[in-house]
C-alpha positions, 0 to 999 in steps of 0.5 A: 630617410635622413633621420635613419641616416643620422641615427646610423651615423651616430651609432657608428660614431659611438662604436668608433669611440668605444673601440678607440677607448679600448685601444687607449686602455690596452696601450696604457696597460702595456706601457705601464707593464713595460715601465714596471719591468724596466724598474722591477728591482729596488735600488739600494741607496747609500749616502756620502758614498761613491763607486770608483771607475766610470763605465764606457759611454754613455756615462752621464745623465741629467735624470736618475731614472734614465741613468738607472735604465741604461745602467741595467742594460750595460754589462759593466755598470755596478751603480749610479752616482749622483754628483752635485744637483743634476749629474748622474754618472754610471760606475763599474766599481763594486766597492762602496767608498766614503765620499768627501763631497756628499755623493750618493750611490744608487746600487744596481740591484742586478749587476751583469758583471762577475761578482767576486766570490761567485759563479753565475749559472743561467736557468738553474736553481739551488734547491732548498732555502736557508733556514736559520732562526732569526736569519733573513733569507729574502733580499731585494738586491743581488749584492745584499743577498750575496753579502748575507750568504757569505756570512752564513756557513749553511748558505751555498748559493743565491737564486733570483726568482723572476716569477716571485717579485724578482726577489733574491733568496739564500739557498742550499744545494740538494746533494751539492748540485744545481738543478734546471729551472723551468722559470728562468731563474739564475743562480750565483754559486758561492765559491767560498765557505764561511768559518767563524772563529778560524784562520787560514795559515800563511799569506797568498800574495799578489806581488806585494799585496795581500791585505784589503779594506773590504771582503769583496776586494779580498775575494776578487784578489783571491779569485785571481790567485791560483795559490790562494786558499781563502780569505781571513779577517784579522780582528786585531788589524781590522783587515781582510787578507788573502791566505795560502792555507786551505785548512781552517784552524781555531783562531786565538784572536777572534779571526774569521775566514772564508775558505775557497771551494 
């Protein structure tokens, strides 16, 4: 009787251990998947750079991964800036600037705020990839994809693909329309058309301002001006200017333009 009792107890204990191990394995897999989903995008790193303007609280962390996790959740976070050895701050400026103190920028690959020159559409996609020999059409971060799209006149939008490694792809629209996505894709429709070797006539001023150091700054200004027809890069002055003209004209000085749609 006692031998049978001990054997039964032993078998029950082995079964308990097996079930416990199964639960532990399942929990490990779930936690790993949760962690992977939180950091599924690749953060672009820019040394000796910074982003302007802090986000609202919380804005300071001791660990990079914690700062990146919170940044992904915040609507106004464009990236994380490393200040010194163990200080990471959340920033909302989208423009990279040269840092005099050797700061490092970790750019948010999926910023939730409005990006200059684009309009966001949830659960929509643009049909057809941009196909140009030698042109990369797949990117790991949204801002890199948008920059590339702005400099290719056949690109009309950027679409994120959650079921395809969360990549960002350059797209052209079928018949000028976006289509409903069955896979929770998001599309950023470009509101400007690239015209290399062309200029737009006349400045469109916001007060006295019309010249900017970066394309993104100029597009942000043009988005807000009702009389702005686009942006022209002046090669001679190496600056981006908001313009009132809406007809691209051949440039004798090698200018490039982005006409507002």
